[in-house]
Every structure is written in C-alpha cells, then in structure tokens.
C-alpha positions as CSV (number, residue, x, y, z in Angstrom):
1,M,-0.2,-0.3,-0.2
2,A,1.3,3.4,-1.1
3,L,1.7,6.1,1.6
4,P,-0.1,9.1,0.9
5,S,2.9,11.2,0.0
6,E,3.5,9.1,-2.7
7,N,2.2,9.1,-6.1
8,S,0.8,6.6,-8.4
9,P,2.3,5.9,-11.4
10,G,1.1,8.0,-13.9
11,E,0.1,10.8,-11.5
12,Q,1.7,14.6,-11.8
13,T,2.6,16.2,-8.5
14,V,0.9,19.1,-7.5
15,P,3.4,21.8,-6.5
16,L,2.7,23.2,-3.5
17,R,2.4,27.2,-3.2
18,P,5.0,29.1,-2.2
19,A,3.1,30.8,1.8
20,D,4.4,33.9,0.6
21,E,2.6,34.4,-2.4
22,T,-0.8,33.0,-1.1
23,I,0.0,35.3,1.9
24,A,-0.1,38.4,-0.3
25,E,-2.9,37.2,-2.4
26,D,-5.3,37.4,1.0
27,A,-3.6,40.9,2.2
28,Q,-4.6,41.8,-1.5
29,A,-8.3,41.0,-1.4
30,L,-8.4,41.9,2.2
31,S,-7.1,45.3,1.7
32,L,-9.5,46.4,-1.5
33,Q,-12.8,45.2,0.6
34,L,-11.6,47.4,3.7
35,K,-11.5,50.1,0.8
36,A,-14.7,49.3,0.0
37,M,-16.1,49.4,3.0
38,R,-15.0,52.8,3.6
39,E,-16.3,54.1,0.5
40,R,-19.4,52.9,1.5
41,L,-19.8,53.8,4.9
42,F,-18.3,57.0,4.3
43,P,-19.5,58.9,0.6
44,P,-18.7,60.5,-1.3
45,A,-15.3,61.6,-0.1
46,S,-14.3,58.1,2.1
47,R,-13.8,60.5,4.8
48,K,-15.3,59.8,7.9
49,T,-17.3,62.8,9.7
50,L,-18.5,63.7,12.8
51,R,-21.9,63.8,13.9
52,S,-23.4,67.0,15.1
53,F,-24.4,67.1,18.6
54,T,-27.7,68.0,20.1
55,S,-28.3,71.0,22.2
56,G,-28.3,69.0,25.5
57,E,-24.9,67.5,24.4
58,A,-23.2,71.4,23.9
59,A,-24.5,72.0,27.1
60,K,-23.1,69.0,29.2
61,L,-19.8,69.3,27.3
62,I,-19.9,73.1,27.8
63,G,-20.7,73.1,31.8
64,V,-23.9,75.4,31.1
65,S,-27.8,74.9,30.9
66,D,-29.7,74.2,28.1
67,G,-32.0,77.1,28.6
68,Y,-28.9,79.0,28.7
69,L,-27.5,78.1,25.3
70,R,-31.0,79.1,24.1
71,Q,-30.9,82.2,25.7
72,I,-27.6,82.8,23.9
73,S,-28.8,81.3,20.6
74,L,-32.1,84.0,20.5
75,A,-29.6,86.8,21.3
76,G,-27.7,86.3,18.1
77,E,-24.6,85.7,20.4
78,G,-21.6,83.1,19.0
79,P,-21.8,80.8,15.7
80,E,-24.5,80.6,13.3
81,L,-26.2,76.9,14.3
82,A,-27.4,74.5,11.6
83,T,-30.8,73.4,12.7
84,G,-31.9,69.5,12.7
85,P,-35.6,67.9,11.9
86,G,-38.3,70.0,13.6
87,G,-35.6,73.3,13.9
88,R,-33.9,71.8,16.7
89,R,-30.2,73.9,17.4
90,M,-27.7,71.2,16.4
91,Y,-24.1,72.4,16.8
92,S,-20.5,71.0,15.5
93,L,-17.5,70.3,17.8
94,A,-16.3,73.8,16.2
95,D,-19.5,75.6,17.7
96,I,-19.5,74.3,21.0
97,D,-15.7,75.3,21.0
98,A,-16.7,78.6,19.7
99,L,-19.2,79.1,22.3
100,R,-16.2,78.2,25.0
101,Q,-14.5,80.7,23.6
102,H,-17.3,83.5,23.8
103,L,-18.2,82.3,26.8
104,A,-15.1,82.7,28.4
105,E,-14.8,86.3,26.9
106,Q,-17.3,87.3,29.1
107,A,-16.1,86.1,32.4
108,R,-12.6,87.7,31.2
109,A,-14.6,91.0,30.6
110,K,-16.5,90.6,34.3
111,G,-13.2,90.1,36.2
112,N,-14.1,86.5,36.6
113,V,-10.7,84.8,35.0
114,A,-11.4,81.5,36.9
115,K,-14.6,81.4,35.1
116,A,-13.0,81.7,32.1
117,R,-10.6,79.0,32.8
118,S,-13.4,76.6,33.5
119,Y,-14.7,77.3,30.1
120,V,-11.3,77.1,27.5
121,R,-9.2,74.5,29.1
122,F,-5.9,74.8,26.9
123,R,-3.0,74.6,29.6
124,D,-1.2,78.0,30.3
125,P,2.6,77.5,30.3
126,A,3.2,81.0,32.4
127,R,1.5,79.2,34.8
128,G,3.5,75.8,34.5
129,E,1.2,74.1,33.1
130,H,3.4,71.4,30.9
131,L,2.6,69.3,27.8
132,Q,1.0,66.0,29.4
133,V,2.3,63.3,27.4
134,I,0.2,60.2,28.0
135,S,1.1,56.5,27.2
136,V,-1.2,53.9,27.3
137,T,0.1,50.5,27.0
138,N,0.3,47.2,27.6
139,F,2.2,44.2,26.0
140,K,-0.2,41.9,25.9
141,G,-3.2,42.2,23.2
142,G,-6.9,42.2,23.8
143,S,-6.4,44.8,27.0
144,G,-8.3,47.2,25.4
145,K,-5.4,49.5,24.7
146,T,-6.4,51.2,21.4
147,T,-10.0,51.5,22.5
148,S,-8.9,53.6,25.6
149,S,-6.7,55.5,24.2
150,V,-8.8,56.9,20.9
151,H,-12.3,57.2,23.1
152,L,-9.4,59.2,26.1
153,A,-8.4,61.5,22.9
154,Q,-11.6,62.3,22.0
155,H,-12.9,63.1,25.3
156,L,-10.5,65.6,26.1
157,A,-11.1,67.1,22.3
158,M,-14.3,67.7,23.2
159,T,-13.8,69.4,26.6
160,G,-12.0,71.5,25.7
161,H,-8.2,70.6,24.9
162,R,-5.7,70.5,22.2
163,V,-4.9,66.9,21.8
164,L,-2.4,65.3,19.9
165,A,-3.2,61.3,19.2
166,I,0.1,59.3,17.8
167,D,-0.3,55.5,16.4
168,L,3.0,53.9,17.2
169,D,1.4,51.1,17.0
170,P,3.0,49.0,13.6
171,Q,-1.0,47.0,13.2
172,A,-2.1,50.6,13.0
173,S,-5.3,50.0,14.9
174,L,-5.8,53.8,16.4
175,S,-5.8,55.3,12.4
176,A,-8.1,52.7,11.4
177,L,-10.1,54.4,13.8
178,F,-9.5,57.5,12.9
179,G,-10.9,56.7,9.1
180,Y,-7.1,56.2,7.6
181,Q,-6.4,52.9,5.8
182,P,-2.2,52.6,6.3
183,E,-1.4,50.5,2.5
184,L,-3.8,53.1,0.8
185,D,-3.5,56.6,2.9
186,L,0.4,56.5,3.6
187,V,3.8,56.6,2.0
188,G,6.9,56.9,3.5
189,N,8.4,58.7,6.5
190,D,4.2,59.4,7.2
191,T,4.1,58.2,10.4
192,I,6.4,59.5,13.7
193,Y,9.2,57.0,12.4
194,G,9.6,60.1,10.2
195,A,10.4,62.6,13.0
196,I,12.7,59.9,14.6
197,R,15.0,58.2,12.4
198,Y,18.3,57.8,12.8
199,D,19.1,59.2,8.9
200,G,19.1,61.9,7.2
201,E,15.6,61.2,5.4
202,A,14.3,62.5,9.0
203,R,11.3,65.5,8.7
204,P,9.5,67.9,11.4
205,L,6.8,66.3,12.9
206,A,4.8,69.1,12.4
207,S,4.5,68.4,8.8
208,I,3.7,64.6,9.5
209,V,1.1,65.7,11.7
210,R,-2.7,65.3,10.4
211,K,-5.9,67.1,11.2
212,T,-9.2,64.8,11.5
213,Y,-12.5,65.3,11.4
214,F,-12.7,65.9,15.3
215,H,-12.0,70.0,16.2
216,N,-8.5,70.1,18.3
217,L,-7.8,66.9,17.8
218,D,-4.4,66.0,15.9
219,L,-3.1,62.3,14.7
220,V,0.1,60.9,13.8
221,P,-1.1,57.8,12.2
222,G,1.0,54.7,11.9
223,N,1.6,51.9,9.9
224,L,4.2,49.0,9.1
225,E,7.2,51.1,8.9
226,L,7.6,52.1,12.6
227,Q,9.1,48.7,12.8
228,E,12.0,49.9,10.9
229,F,13.4,52.1,14.6
230,E,13.1,48.6,16.1
231,H,15.6,47.7,13.4
232,S,17.7,50.4,12.8
233,T,18.0,51.2,16.9
234,P,20.5,48.5,17.5
235,R,22.7,49.7,14.8
236,A,22.5,53.1,15.7
237,L,23.4,52.4,19.4
238,A,26.5,50.3,18.2
239,E,27.5,53.4,16.3
240,R,27.3,55.8,18.5
241,R,30.0,57.9,20.0
242,A,30.8,58.3,23.1
243,G,28.7,61.7,24.3
244,D,26.6,61.2,21.7
245,T,23.4,62.0,22.9
246,Q,21.5,62.6,19.4
247,G,22.1,58.5,19.5
248,L,20.4,57.7,22.4
249,F,17.2,56.1,21.1
250,F,15.0,57.1,24.5
251,T,15.3,60.9,23.2
252,R,14.2,60.6,20.4
253,V,10.6,61.4,20.4
254,Q,10.5,63.6,23.6
255,S,12.6,65.3,20.9
256,A,9.7,65.1,18.2
257,L,7.0,65.9,21.0
258,A,8.8,69.0,22.1
259,S,9.2,70.7,18.5
260,V,5.2,70.9,18.1
261,A,4.8,71.2,22.2
262,D,3.2,75.1,22.0
263,D,0.6,73.6,19.7
264,Y,-1.1,71.3,22.5
265,D,-2.1,70.5,25.8
266,V,-2.1,66.5,25.8
267,V,-0.4,64.0,24.1
268,V,-1.8,60.5,24.0
269,I,0.4,57.7,22.5
270,D,-0.9,54.4,22.0
271,C,2.2,51.9,22.5
272,P,2.4,48.8,20.6
273,P,2.1,45.8,22.4
274,Q,5.5,44.6,22.7
275,L,8.2,46.0,25.0
276,G,10.9,47.1,22.1
277,Y,12.4,50.5,21.3
278,L,9.6,52.2,20.4
279,T,7.4,51.6,23.8
280,L,10.6,52.1,25.9
281,S,11.2,55.6,23.9
282,A,7.3,56.3,24.3
283,L,8.0,56.0,28.0
284,C,10.6,58.2,28.5
285,A,9.0,60.8,26.5
286,S,5.9,60.2,28.9
287,T,4.8,62.4,32.0
288,S,2.3,59.8,32.8
289,V,1.4,56.2,32.6
290,I,-1.6,54.2,32.0
291,V,-1.3,50.4,31.7
292,T,-4.8,49.1,31.0
293,V,-5.2,45.2,32.7
294,H,-7.9,42.8,31.7
295,P,-9.2,41.2,35.0
296,Q,-8.3,38.0,34.0
297,M,-5.7,35.9,36.0
298,L,-3.7,34.9,32.8
299,D,-3.4,38.8,31.8
300,V,-2.5,39.4,35.4
301,A,-0.3,36.9,35.4
302,S,1.4,38.5,32.2
303,M,1.2,42.2,33.6
304,S,3.4,41.0,36.7
305,Q,6.1,40.3,33.5
306,F,5.1,43.2,31.7
307,L,6.2,45.3,34.9
308,F,9.6,43.2,35.8
309,M,10.8,43.8,32.1
310,T,9.6,47.4,32.5
311,S,11.5,48.4,35.6
312,D,14.4,46.7,34.4
313,L,14.7,48.3,31.3
314,L,13.7,51.4,32.6
315,G,16.3,51.4,35.1
316,V,19.0,50.8,32.5
317,V,17.4,53.3,30.7
318,R,18.0,56.4,34.0
319,E,21.3,55.3,34.6
320,A,22.3,56.2,30.2
321,G,21.0,59.8,31.4
322,G,17.1,58.9,30.9
323,Q,14.4,61.0,33.2
324,L,11.8,59.3,34.3
325,N,9.5,61.0,36.4
326,F,5.4,60.2,35.7
327,D,2.6,62.9,37.5
328,F,0.9,59.8,37.5
329,L,1.2,56.0,37.0
330,R,-2.6,54.1,36.9
331,Y,-3.6,51.3,36.2
332,L,-6.9,50.8,33.9
333,V,-9.5,47.9,34.3
334,T,-10.8,46.9,30.9
335,R,-13.4,45.3,29.1
336,Y,-14.9,44.7,32.9
337,E,-18.2,42.6,34.1
338,P,-19.3,43.3,37.2
339,H,-21.3,40.9,37.5
340,D,-18.5,37.9,36.9
341,G,-17.6,36.8,40.1
342,P,-14.1,35.6,39.5
343,Q,-13.0,39.4,37.5
344,A,-14.2,41.3,40.8
345,Q,-12.3,39.0,42.3
346,I,-9.5,40.4,40.4
347,V,-10.4,43.4,40.4
348,G,-10.4,43.6,44.4
349,F,-7.0,42.0,44.4
350,L,-5.5,44.5,42.4
351,R,-6.8,47.2,44.4
352,S,-5.6,46.1,47.3
353,L,-2.6,45.5,45.9
354,F,-2.0,48.8,44.1
355,G,-4.3,50.9,46.1
356,E,-5.4,54.7,44.2
357,R,-2.9,53.5,41.3
358,V,-6.1,51.4,40.2
359,L,-8.4,54.1,38.3
360,T,-11.7,54.6,40.6
361,S,-13.7,53.8,37.1
362,A,-13.6,50.9,35.0
363,M,-13.8,50.1,31.7
364,L,-16.9,48.1,31.3
365,K,-17.1,45.4,28.4
366,S,-19.8,46.8,26.1
367,T,-21.4,45.3,23.1
368,A,-22.3,48.9,22.4
369,I,-18.4,49.7,21.9
370,S,-18.3,47.0,19.1
371,D,-21.3,47.8,17.7
372,A,-19.6,51.2,16.7
373,G,-16.2,49.6,16.1
374,L,-18.1,47.3,12.9
375,T,-18.2,50.7,11.7
376,K,-14.7,52.1,12.6
377,Q,-16.5,54.6,14.9
378,T,-16.1,55.0,18.6
379,L,-19.0,55.8,20.8
380,Y,-18.5,59.2,20.7
381,E,-19.1,59.0,17.5
382,V,-22.7,57.2,17.0
383,G,-25.7,59.0,18.2
384,R,-27.7,57.7,21.2
385,E,-30.9,56.6,18.8
386,N,-28.3,53.8,17.0
387,F,-28.7,51.8,20.3
388,S,-30.9,50.5,23.3
389,R,-30.7,53.4,25.8
390,G,-29.9,51.1,28.7
391,T,-26.9,49.6,26.3
392,Y,-25.7,53.0,25.5
393,D,-25.8,54.5,28.6
394,R,-24.2,52.1,30.6
395,A,-21.2,51.9,28.0
396,M,-21.6,55.9,27.9
397,D,-21.6,56.4,31.5
398,S,-18.2,53.8,31.5
399,L,-16.5,55.9,29.5
400,E,-17.1,59.0,30.9
401,S,-16.7,58.3,34.6
402,V,-12.6,56.6,33.4
403,N,-12.0,60.0,31.1
404,S,-13.3,61.9,33.7
405,E,-10.4,60.6,36.4
406,I,-7.8,60.6,33.8
407,E,-8.5,64.7,32.9
408,Q,-8.8,65.6,37.1
409,L,-5.4,63.8,37.1
410,V,-4.0,65.3,33.9
411,H,-5.3,69.0,35.6
412,Q,-3.9,68.4,39.4
413,A,-0.7,67.6,37.6
414,W,-1.2,71.2,36.2
415,G,-1.8,72.7,39.7
416,R,-5.5,73.6,38.8
417,A,-7.9,72.8,41.6
C-alpha cells in the first residue's frame, strides 16, 4: 500500500504554492474589501466626518444649562448654528469650542478669570502647565489599549483641550479608527518614524501631523514602517560615539514632541503590544502612563512579567541619563464585567495591592462599543438613537467616568483645583 505522500505511477505531482504568495493574495483581497467598505460607509469622499450634537449634549460639554444656550442663540450671540429636524439647534464640535471662547471672553470682561478658565481649558505655560504626554500601554493584546486611547483622546478634545494622538503601533488600529487605511493612505515617512529615524531622511514632526474630523484633535498615524525603528536602533547604538546624545533612542520621541509642544495641551500615545524600542521611547517621553488590565488571571500574570521587564529596562535607561518622573501611573481595568464573580475578585485583589494606582472607574465590556467598532467608529461618534437606551447609557457612563478621572489627574498635574 502506497503512503499518502507518494504518487502512483502516471500521477503528476501538484507543487505546493509558496506561503508568501498566498499571504500576499489574501492581504490584497482584504485591503480591497476594506477600501470598498470605507467608500460605502463614508461617502462621497471616503472620509469620516463627525456627527452634530444636540443642544443638551453641547450644554453638558460646555458646562452650562440647555436654557442658557437657548438664550445665547436667541440673542444672536456665538456661532451661527445649523438646525435639525423640527428646527432643533445642532452644534458641531467647532461650534461648541466657539461658544466656550465666547463665554470665556464674557467672563474675563467681568473680571472672573477662574470662570473663564473653566470654559477654555488650554494649558497655560506661564503658570507652569507643561505638555501632558500620556502613554497607554500593555504588551498583551486584547487588553483594550487602543479603545482606551482613542476614547481618551476624543474625550479630551470634546472637553476643550488641544490633543495630539499618536499611533505608535505598526498594526495601526488607532489610525483605522480615525478613518485611515495605512497601505492606501500613507507613504514613506508619514508616521512618527519619519521624525525619529537616524538617517538624513528625517523630517519635522509638524509636517507629519494630520488634522482629523475632530475639532482640536490631530493625529500622527501609524503603519508598518514603524517597525523599522526596532531594526535601526541596535545599529545606531552600536555606531554611536561616546557622548553623542543624539544617538540615544530614548531621547528621540521626546525631542520630536518638544518641536510641536506649543500647539497642544495633551498627547495620547497608543503604544505597540510589545516592550521594544518604540514603547521604551514613548515611556521616556511620557509625563504619565496608563496600563490597561483585563481582569483575567492570565492577563494579570502577564502584566506581572510586563512590569518586571519594564522596570529593568527603564532602570538601564535612567542610568544612561533618561528622565523618568511620571506625574501619575495608573492601572485601568478594561472589558470589565462587574457581575462576573472571578473578575470582581481580581479587581478587588488589584485594588488591595496597588491602592489608588488603580483607577476608581473601570471600562465596562459593552456591546455598544463593539457595535460602533463595526463601522470603525467610537461611542462618541455614534448617536444614542443607534442603540437601546440602557446599553448606550451604561457604556457612555463608564467611558465618561474613566476619562473624566484621567482628565482630573491631568489638571491636578497642572496644579489646578
């Protein structure tokens, strides 16, 4: 009896297809389908736009009553507004920011500087309010890192801060949520790698930053070229001359951010799910760090190894002259199901171990966030009418609690009450 791998006389051997050709064909097919999906979801320019907000939503974001906004509109003050069904006033995020500026000017005219600062939340360097750089990190995939990063960046922009979001992950999930398809929309030097590379092809970070459809929120997108930093850094370290600080990898992201610092209040960096040179560079540039934690025992065990490795590597960086003084380090519980007994036990365990370094609020696991992701959107981008009221409200309350807590930590770092 012939073995399965043998060919009977007269049979032709079918050659196996090279794996790289199969994978390349699958990649091309998937890319074309994603392109078609984007054109269908975001016509006519295949670019995402942000929905308008109701007067109630606008009032909540500004911190005033809906009735007060109505008075401003009737008095003809502030921006000219679009109207929705039934003549309802509708506000773009730019309209909301213009109203903040208008109310702040009125408050300043009355000598109420504190009230003015409550409307316009830009940082004030003259008061020692430094650029806040927040790295969101964990080297285990599926911990909700990108979801947390994008919602935090959007929340800060919606509450009146100037925000720069940086996609440091070669997989570019953050960029996809902002409507970019890396293999189609980006070419060489379009990521932060273009600003931190070691050769003569480096370009200013300001020329890489892209405006988004979110007012006051800019993006440095990511793609596979970011991986080049992991390959070029060992060579640069080997060739570095003694005393040459320009060759030190951990200074490069920090230097790039310093060149655009005057334009922003907060930078949110979505780190890759690995502890390589990119992540270490981000941590060395950071003023604060958020570590996402999925409350499962395997994830917690993985986080233990992550913390050991991070401590060892950052210790080496500190000995080499790196500055590692964080305003805050917090653990964010993500994809949390409060009615799941084992998860609740793990969260309790983390709180007893780390105390206030675990954020009081947790990011709940929600079908609303998952459903929004099907169209490459966040929960802030979709209206409440697209979900059952209870599902949407629970998810939004969770998001707002987490992001408001982080916003408060930022303000505390600035010395604000």
